[in-house]
C-alpha positions in Angstrom: -15.6 -36.7 -5.3 -13.4 -34.0 -6.9 -15.2 -31.3 -8.7 -14.5 -30.5 -12.4 -12.6 -27.4 -11.4 -10.3 -29.3 -9.0 -9.7 -31.9 -11.7 -8.8 -29.3 -14.3 -6.5 -27.6 -11.8 -4.7 -31.0 -11.1 -4.4 -31.7 -14.8 -2.8 -28.3 -15.4 -0.4 -28.8 -12.5 0.7 -32.2 -13.8 1.2 -30.8 -17.3 3.3 -27.9 -15.9 5.4 -30.3 -13.8 6.0 -32.5 -16.8 7.0 -29.5 -18.9 9.5 -28.4 -16.2 11.0 -31.8 -16.1 11.3 -31.9 -19.9 12.9 -28.5 -20.0 15.4 -29.5 -17.3 16.4 -32.6 -19.2 16.9 -30.6 -22.4 19.1 -28.1 -20.6 21.3 -30.9 -19.1 21.6 -32.5 -22.6 22.7 -29.2 -24.1 25.4 -28.9 -21.4 26.8 -32.4 -22.0 29.6 -33.0 -24.5 29.6 -35.5 -27.4 31.4 -38.2 -25.3 28.9 -37.9 -22.4 26.0 -38.1 -24.9 27.3 -41.2 -26.5 27.8 -42.8 -23.1 24.3 -41.9 -22.0 22.8 -43.3 -25.2 24.8 -46.5 -24.9 23.6 -46.9 -21.3 20.0 -46.4 -22.4 20.4 -49.0 -25.2 21.8 -51.6 -22.8 19.1 -50.9 -20.3 16.5 -51.6 -23.0 18.3 -54.7 -24.2 18.8 -56.2 -20.7 15.6 -55.0 -19.0 17.0 -52.0 -17.2 18.1 -53.9 -14.1 21.2 -55.4 -15.6 24.5 -54.3 -14.1 22.9 -53.1 -10.9 24.2 -56.0 -8.9 22.8 -57.3 -5.6 21.0 -60.5 -4.9 17.9 -61.4 -6.8 14.9 -62.2 -4.7 13.3 -65.6 -5.4 9.7 -65.2 -6.6 7.5 -67.1 -4.3 4.0 -68.2 -5.0 0.9 -66.9 -3.2 0.7 -67.7 0.5 -1.9 -70.3 1.4 -4.7 -69.1 3.5 -5.1 -70.8 6.8 -8.8 -71.1 7.7 -9.4 -70.3 11.4 -11.6 -72.9 13.1 -14.5 -71.7 15.2 
């Protein structure tokens, strides 16, 4: 079991990582022009509307039911 000190350290590390990612995203957004921003927002909107997987192509896997358990005779 992790100690309280270890858990606090992990929590701080996760927060720092999240902050770094957020800052990187903000920096890349500042660099992009208005056309790129509009394109990105349009792509995000279509992803939300169509479930995010739309337009990615490729065959869809059929959803199969659970496999039946075969009892082993003894």
